[in-house]
Backbone as JSON, one array per atom type, in Angstrom:
{
  "sequence": "MPVYTYRCESCGVQFDRQQKFTDPPLTRCPECNKKSLRKVYAPVGIVFKGSGFYATDHRSPSGQNSRKSDSGSESAESKPAASSETKSSE",
  "N": [[90.68, 96.72, 97.39], [93.18, 95.17, 99.12], [96.35, 93.71, 97.72], [98.21, 90.79, 98.49], [101.73, 90.48, 99.08], [103.37, 87.32, 99.11], [105.26, 84.72, 100.1], [107.02, 81.46, 100.18], [109.33, 80.72, 103.15], [110.05, 78.33, 102.96], [109.74, 76.35, 100.72], [109.88, 78.6, 98.96], [108.93, 79.85, 96.84], [106.56, 82.28, 95.36], [103.38, 83.83, 95.36], [100.49, 86.54, 95.24], [98.04, 88.17, 96.69], [94.77, 88.98, 96.98], [93.46, 90.44, 99.94], [90.83, 91.17, 102.29], [91.39, 94.0, 104.72], [91.02, 92.99, 107.22], [90.98, 90.37, 107.91], [92.65, 87.72, 107.97], [96.76, 87.05, 107.96], [97.95, 85.84, 105.64], [99.51, 82.46, 106.72], [100.37, 79.13, 105.34], [101.73, 77.31, 103.61], [100.82, 76.94, 100.16], [102.01, 74.96, 97.75], [103.63, 73.06, 99.49], [102.82, 73.1, 101.71], [103.58, 73.78, 104.63], [103.29, 75.98, 107.38], [104.99, 78.82, 106.99], [105.02, 80.18, 105.57], [104.68, 83.91, 105.32], [104.94, 88.19, 104.36], [106.0, 89.99, 101.66], [107.4, 92.85, 102.21], [107.73, 95.87, 99.85], [108.74, 98.91, 98.39], [106.11, 100.52, 98.15], [105.67, 102.22, 94.67], [104.07, 105.17, 95.09], [101.57, 107.47, 92.73], [99.8, 110.31, 91.63], [98.04, 111.28, 90.5], [96.58, 114.1, 88.26], [94.71, 117.35, 88.42], [97.12, 119.57, 90.43], [99.29, 118.86, 92.09], [101.64, 118.64, 92.03], [104.17, 122.2, 91.69], [104.89, 123.19, 89.44], [102.44, 122.4, 88.14], [100.75, 125.06, 87.83], [101.92, 127.16, 86.89], [103.04, 128.41, 84.28], [104.73, 128.08, 81.09], [107.77, 129.47, 81.2], [107.49, 130.53, 82.8], [106.26, 133.66, 83.46], [104.26, 134.41, 83.38], [102.85, 134.57, 85.43], [104.82, 135.87, 87.24], [104.2, 138.66, 85.74], [101.06, 138.69, 86.34], [101.17, 138.54, 88.49], [102.63, 141.87, 89.15], [100.93, 143.18, 87.67], [98.91, 143.22, 89.52], [99.22, 144.67, 91.08], [99.84, 147.64, 90.65], [96.9, 147.49, 89.54], [96.43, 147.4, 92.47], [97.41, 150.3, 93.21], [96.34, 152.17, 91.51], [93.45, 151.8, 92.19], [93.89, 153.46, 94.46], [94.91, 155.96, 94.14], [93.27, 157.6, 92.78], [91.49, 157.46, 94.58], [91.81, 159.32, 96.37], [92.67, 162.03, 95.17], [90.04, 161.97, 94.5], [88.85, 161.86, 97.52], [90.68, 164.27, 98.05], [89.37, 166.57, 95.94]],
  "CA": [[90.92, 95.51, 98.4], [95.02, 95.97, 98.77], [96.93, 92.67, 97.35], [99.49, 91.14, 99.56], [102.75, 89.85, 98.39], [103.5, 85.93, 100.11], [106.22, 84.24, 100.22], [106.93, 81.2, 101.94], [110.14, 80.41, 103.62], [110.57, 76.62, 103.42], [110.24, 76.33, 99.28], [110.4, 79.54, 97.9], [107.1, 79.84, 96.33], [105.49, 83.23, 95.9], [102.56, 84.87, 95.55], [100.03, 87.42, 95.08], [96.64, 87.53, 97.19], [93.52, 90.03, 97.33], [92.81, 90.45, 100.53], [90.8, 92.29, 102.98], [92.06, 94.49, 105.73], [90.65, 92.95, 107.89], [90.98, 89.2, 107.28], [94.32, 86.98, 108.46], [97.45, 86.84, 106.87], [98.14, 83.95, 105.29], [100.67, 81.9, 106.95], [100.27, 78.35, 105.53], [102.09, 77.23, 101.92], [99.54, 76.6, 99.11], [102.32, 74.41, 97.66], [104.14, 72.05, 100.21], [101.65, 73.18, 102.59], [104.03, 73.71, 105.77], [103.2, 76.91, 108.23], [106.23, 78.87, 107.24], [104.91, 82.06, 104.48], [105.81, 85.39, 105.15], [104.42, 88.58, 103.64], [106.51, 90.82, 101.11], [107.07, 94.24, 102.07], [108.56, 96.18, 99.18], [107.97, 100.21, 98.89], [105.47, 101.51, 96.53], [105.14, 103.68, 93.84], [102.8, 106.01, 94.33], [101.08, 107.85, 91.74], [99.75, 111.44, 91.85], [97.34, 112.19, 88.89], [95.65, 114.84, 88.45], [96.25, 119.02, 88.85], [97.27, 120.49, 91.94], [100.42, 118.04, 93.11], [103.41, 120.33, 92.23], [104.12, 122.99, 91.96], [104.76, 123.53, 88.14], [100.91, 122.7, 87.85], [99.41, 126.37, 87.67], [102.88, 127.55, 85.8], [103.14, 128.89, 82.34], [105.94, 126.96, 81.33], [108.09, 130.12, 80.74], [107.08, 131.09, 84.74], [107.06, 134.96, 82.77], [102.78, 134.3, 82.97], [102.65, 134.68, 86.52], [104.9, 137.46, 87.05], [102.78, 139.94, 84.78], [100.13, 138.84, 87.16], [101.75, 139.37, 90.18], [103.09, 143.02, 88.79], [99.6, 143.79, 87.62], [97.59, 143.22, 90.66], [100.6, 145.94, 92.75], [99.64, 148.9, 89.37], [96.06, 147.84, 89.88], [95.76, 147.78, 94.0], [97.66, 151.75, 93.22], [95.15, 152.91, 90.88], [92.35, 152.82, 93.02], [94.27, 154.21, 95.94], [95.79, 157.02, 93.51], [92.4, 157.88, 91.89], [90.11, 157.93, 95.92], [92.49, 160.24, 96.53], [92.0, 162.65, 94.24], [88.78, 162.31, 94.94], [88.73, 163.37, 98.63], [91.0, 166.16, 98.19], [88.71, 167.38, 95.96]],
  "C": [[92.49, 95.88, 97.63], [95.1, 94.18, 98.3], [98.55, 92.71, 98.38], [100.33, 90.39, 97.95], [103.38, 88.31, 99.5], [104.58, 85.25, 99.6], [106.76, 82.54, 100.84], [108.85, 80.55, 101.65], [111.43, 79.01, 103.64], [110.8, 76.71, 101.24], [110.62, 76.94, 99.1], [109.6, 79.95, 96.92], [106.83, 80.88, 97.01], [104.84, 84.05, 95.04], [102.0, 85.53, 95.39], [98.4, 86.88, 96.52], [96.09, 88.11, 97.72], [93.22, 89.51, 98.58], [92.26, 91.84, 101.77], [91.39, 93.51, 104.02], [92.07, 93.83, 106.94], [91.54, 91.32, 108.33], [92.53, 89.14, 107.75], [95.45, 86.77, 108.06], [97.37, 85.47, 106.67], [99.04, 83.24, 105.83], [101.13, 79.74, 105.88], [100.6, 78.18, 103.78], [100.45, 76.5, 101.42], [100.34, 75.18, 98.21], [103.22, 73.13, 98.83], [103.62, 72.15, 102.08], [102.43, 73.02, 104.81], [103.5, 75.63, 106.09], [104.92, 78.05, 107.63], [105.81, 80.8, 105.75], [105.03, 83.26, 105.12], [105.19, 86.3, 104.12], [105.96, 89.44, 103.67], [106.47, 92.56, 101.32], [108.47, 95.05, 101.6], [108.5, 97.48, 99.02], [107.5, 99.73, 97.43], [105.55, 102.43, 96.15], [104.4, 104.28, 93.32], [102.37, 107.07, 93.28], [100.18, 109.08, 91.92], [99.03, 111.9, 91.04], [96.18, 113.4, 89.15], [95.94, 116.74, 88.47], [95.89, 118.95, 90.39], [98.59, 119.16, 92.89], [101.18, 118.62, 92.89], [103.45, 121.03, 91.72], [103.93, 124.27, 90.52], [103.02, 123.55, 88.01], [100.51, 123.98, 87.05], [100.35, 127.83, 87.18], [102.47, 127.51, 85.03], [104.74, 128.18, 81.93], [107.31, 128.2, 81.01], [108.23, 131.09, 82.34], [106.85, 132.67, 84.55], [104.94, 135.3, 83.79], [102.59, 135.06, 84.45], [103.62, 136.01, 87.35], [104.21, 138.18, 87.13], [101.76, 140.17, 85.93], [100.3, 139.39, 88.02], [102.5, 141.22, 89.75], [101.31, 144.19, 87.99], [98.79, 143.71, 88.12], [98.41, 144.61, 91.93], [99.86, 147.1, 91.7], [98.58, 148.68, 89.64], [95.28, 147.93, 91.29], [96.84, 149.56, 93.78], [96.9, 152.21, 92.62], [94.73, 153.41, 91.97], [92.52, 153.86, 93.79], [94.81, 155.25, 95.42], [94.37, 158.03, 93.29], [91.22, 158.19, 93.41], [91.18, 158.8, 96.43], [92.54, 161.55, 95.78], [90.7, 163.24, 94.68], [88.24, 163.04, 96.4], [89.26, 164.11, 98.36], [89.97, 166.53, 97.13], [87.21, 168.22, 96.05]]
}
């Protein structure tokens, strides 16, 4: 369940309340008992945990292992092609 922050425009009290998405927003202040509560909207810091969220997750610290694997795959592809050509020409 999300936590919402409310602030009273009359007395200035601010508090957090855990509510369901389907619950109606609070309107009455628990301190001054006036209908002057408003939700406070603030930017939320989102933290993605785990692998796969950043481009650097699958790279080596120097970045050279990915280049070696790329060049290794090219040479591996060219070797079977050369060997198949020699087989077909025999």
